[in-house]
C-alpha positions in Angstrom: 122.2 164.2 52.6 119.4 165.9 50.9 115.9 164.1 50.8 113.4 164.0 48.1 110.4 165.5 49.6 107.0 164.9 47.5 104.8 168.6 47.2 101.8 168.5 49.1 99.4 168.5 45.4 101.8 165.0 44.2 99.9 163.1 46.5 96.2 162.2 46.9 94.8 161.1 50.0 92.2 157.9 49.2 89.9 155.5 52.0 91.1 152.3 52.6 88.1 149.7 53.5 89.8 146.6 53.6 91.6 148.7 56.4 89.0 151.4 57.5 92.3 154.3 57.0 92.9 156.8 54.6 96.0 156.3 52.6 98.1 158.9 50.8 99.0 157.9 47.4 101.5 159.4 45.0 100.1 160.7 41.9 100.9 160.2 38.5 101.4 163.5 37.2 102.6 162.7 33.5 103.5 165.1 30.5 101.8 168.2 31.9 101.9 169.4 28.4 100.3 166.1 27.0 96.8 166.3 29.7 97.1 170.1 29.1 96.5 169.6 25.4 93.8 166.1 25.7 92.3 169.1 28.7 91.5 171.7 25.9 90.3 169.7 23.4 87.4 167.9 25.7 86.4 171.0 26.8 86.4 171.8 23.1 84.3 168.5 22.4 81.3 169.7 25.0 83.2 168.7 28.8 82.5 170.9 31.6 86.3 171.6 33.9 84.9 169.4 36.8 83.8 166.9 33.6 87.1 166.5 32.6 88.4 166.3 35.7 86.7 163.1 37.2 87.1 161.7 33.3 91.0 161.6 33.4 91.3 160.8 36.8 89.1 157.4 36.3 90.7 157.3 33.0 94.3 157.2 34.3 93.6 155.4 37.0 91.2 152.6 38.2 87.2 152.1 39.2 87.0 153.6 41.8 83.9 154.9 44.6 82.2 158.2 43.6 83.8 159.1 47.9 86.9 158.4 46.5 86.6 159.9 43.9 84.8 162.9 45.5 87.9 163.2 47.9 90.7 163.1 45.3 89.6 165.5 43.0 88.1 167.8 46.6 85.0 168.3 44.8 81.7 168.0 46.9 80.2 164.7 47.1 76.5 165.8 45.4 78.4 167.8 42.7 80.4 164.8 42.3 77.5 162.3 42.3 75.7 164.7 39.3 79.0 164.2 37.3 78.3 160.6 37.7 75.6 160.8 35.7 76.3 163.4 33.6 78.9 161.2 32.2 77.9 158.4 32.3 74.1 159.6 30.2 77.4 160.6 28.0 78.8 157.1 27.6 82.7 158.3 29.2 81.9 156.3 32.2 80.1 152.7 33.1 78.7 151.6 36.5 80.7 148.3 37.9 77.5 147.0 39.8 79.5 145.5 43.0 77.9 146.9 46.7 79.4 149.3 46.7 78.5 150.3 43.4 82.0 152.1 41.9 82.6 153.9 38.1 84.5 152.9 35.4 86.2 155.4 32.3 85.1 154.2 28.7 88.2 153.7 27.0 89.8 157.4 25.7 89.9 156.8 21.8 86.7 154.9 22.2 85.2 158.3 24.6 86.8 160.8 21.4 84.4 159.0 18.9 80.9 159.7 21.1 81.8 163.2 21.7 82.9 163.7 17.9 79.7 162.2 17.1 77.4 163.9 19.3 79.0 167.1 18.0 78.6 166.4 14.7 75.2 165.6 15.5 74.3 168.3 17.1 76.2 170.2 14.0 73.9 168.7 11.7 71.0 168.8 13.5 71.3 172.5 14.1 71.6 173.1 9.6 68.8 170.9 8.8 67.1 174.1 11.1 68.9 176.8 9.3 66.3 177.2 6.6 63.7 177.5 8.6 65.4 180.1 10.9 66.2 182.0 8.3 63.3 182.3 6.8 61.5 183.4 10.5 64.9 186.2 9.9 63.5 187.3 6.8 60.4 187.7 7.3 60.1 189.6 10.5 59.1 193.2 10.0 62.8 195.3 8.8 62.9 199.0 10.4 63.3 201.4 7.6 67.6 202.7 7.8 69.5 204.0 5.6 71.7 201.4 4.2 75.3 203.0 4.2 79.1 201.6 4.7 80.6 201.3 8.3 83.8 201.5 9.3 84.2 198.2 12.0 86.2 196.4 13.8 85.6 193.0 15.0 88.0 191.2 17.5 88.8 187.1 17.7 90.2 184.7 19.6 91.7 180.8 18.9 93.0 179.7 15.8 89.3 177.6 15.0 87.6 181.5 15.1 90.0 183.4 12.5 90.8 179.9 10.1 86.6 180.7 9.7 87.3 184.8 9.3 90.1 184.2 7.4 88.0 182.2 4.8 85.7 184.1 4.4 87.2 186.5 3.1 89.1 184.7 1.1 85.8 183.2 -0.3 84.4 187.0 -0.7 87.6 188.4 -2.6 86.9 189.5 -6.1 90.4 191.9 -7.2 92.9 191.0 -5.0 94.3 189.2 -1.4 98.4 190.2 0.1 99.2 187.1 2.3 102.2 188.4 4.7 103.3 185.1 6.5 105.3 185.3 9.3 106.7 182.3 10.5 105.1 181.3 12.9 102.1 181.6 10.8 102.6 179.5 7.8 102.9 175.6 9.6 98.9 177.4 11.0 98.0 178.0 7.7 99.0 175.1 5.3 97.3 172.4 7.7 93.7 174.9 8.0 93.7 175.0 4.2 94.1 178.2 3.4 97.7 178.2 1.3 95.9 175.9 -0.8 92.9 178.4 -1.6 95.6 181.1 -1.9 97.2 178.4 -4.8 93.3 177.9 -6.9 93.1 181.8 -6.1 96.3 182.5 -8.2 95.3 180.6 -11.1 92.1 182.7 -11.7 91.4 186.2 -12.1 92.6 186.4 -8.8 96.1 189.3 -8.4 97.4 187.0 -5.2 100.4 188.0 -3.3 102.4 185.5 -0.6 105.0 187.1 1.0 107.0 185.6 4.1 110.5 186.2 6.1 112.8 183.6 4.9 113.5 180.9 7.1 114.1 177.5 6.8 110.1 176.6 8.3 109.1 179.0 5.3 110.8 177.7 2.5 109.0 173.8 3.4 105.9 175.6 3.1 106.1 177.9 0.4 107.7 175.1 -2.2 105.3 173.1 -1.1 101.9 175.1 -2.7 102.8 176.4 -5.4 101.1 180.0 -5.2 102.1 181.8 -8.7 103.5 185.0 -6.7 105.1 184.5 -3.5 108.5 185.5 -2.3 110.6 185.6 0.9 111.4 188.5 2.1 115.3 189.1 3.2 114.2 192.6 4.8 114.4 192.8 9.7 110.6 191.6 9.0 110.8 188.7 11.5 109.3 191.3 14.2 106.5 192.0 11.8 103.0 190.7 13.2 100.7 188.4 10.0 98.6 189.9 8.1 95.7 189.5 5.7 94.4 192.4 2.8 91.9 191.0 0.3 90.3 193.9 -1.4 89.2 196.4 1.4 89.5 194.2 4.2 92.6 193.1 6.4 92.5 190.7 8.9 95.5 191.1 11.4 97.0 188.7 13.2 98.5 190.1 17.2 100.8 187.0 18.7 102.7 187.4 21.8 106.0 185.1 23.5 106.2 184.0 19.5 103.2 182.6 20.2 103.7 181.0 23.0 100.6 182.7 24.9 96.7 182.3 23.5 96.7 184.3 19.2 93.8 187.2 18.6 93.9 188.9 15.1 91.5 192.2 14.8 89.4 192.3 11.5 88.7 195.3 9.4 87.5 198.0 6.5 88.3 200.9 8.3 90.1 202.2 4.7 92.9 204.7 6.4 94.1 201.0 8.2 93.3 199.1 5.1 95.8 201.3 2.3 98.5 202.1 5.8 98.8 197.7 5.5 98.1 197.8 1.9 102.0 200.5 1.7 103.8 198.6 4.1 103.0 195.6 1.8 103.9 197.1 -1.5 107.1 199.1 0.1 108.2 195.0 1.0 107.4 193.3 -2.4 108.9 196.0 -4.6 112.5 195.8 -2.1 112.5 191.9 -2.7 111.6 192.3 -6.1 
């Protein structure tokens, strides 16, 4: 008969004051993927990795003393006290006035509201300072340099940075926009508002072409957004990366393992590269006439 044995990482060591003994408690593993998503969101909202550990531990268990938190999460006691003070200042935990002092987490939904509002206030403050900063920058003495167009590359990482860059180059479009989107990126383009922007631009004096490989997912999103010149590629284009051509600029998305790994992108105005991708797009478009 096979015995079920818990792995060490599934066990949390806690001190029981009443008995004066250490207790070994099975930790609630929970859905790892969901927790990972939550941790990433909290990190983007400004919490450090150890602050996230402490908050989630308190939010998923109950009130605890600092020593218990330190022991359970393998954190130095001094660091634990510092983290608890910082989380309390941010309104994410509260002290329970008992002896010994214990800490309890603010409910998760309310904690999110606090972090989001804090982020908004910081952004609002930066926006107010923007004018002054720009004026200061313009007031600096300008070195004498020749203005010439340079061919450059820029590497971007993460959906947010890529969406911001895509939005930027689309806003600067003057003549034409060619977009080839794989089915892995079409949903993100829809939810980020990029497809809506293409629809609006296609009704103006900009030549907009949208091409995507044929799949049920692609069909669903393309039919929701009416871009005048849009087609499904029936040729062997499944392995092609997503790319956006705007006049003399190119944004090329790089995904590994069908997007399971972090997405990155390459932006460039390198003329030969832009021409090569434009030729490829034109060939794909004409082959699916």
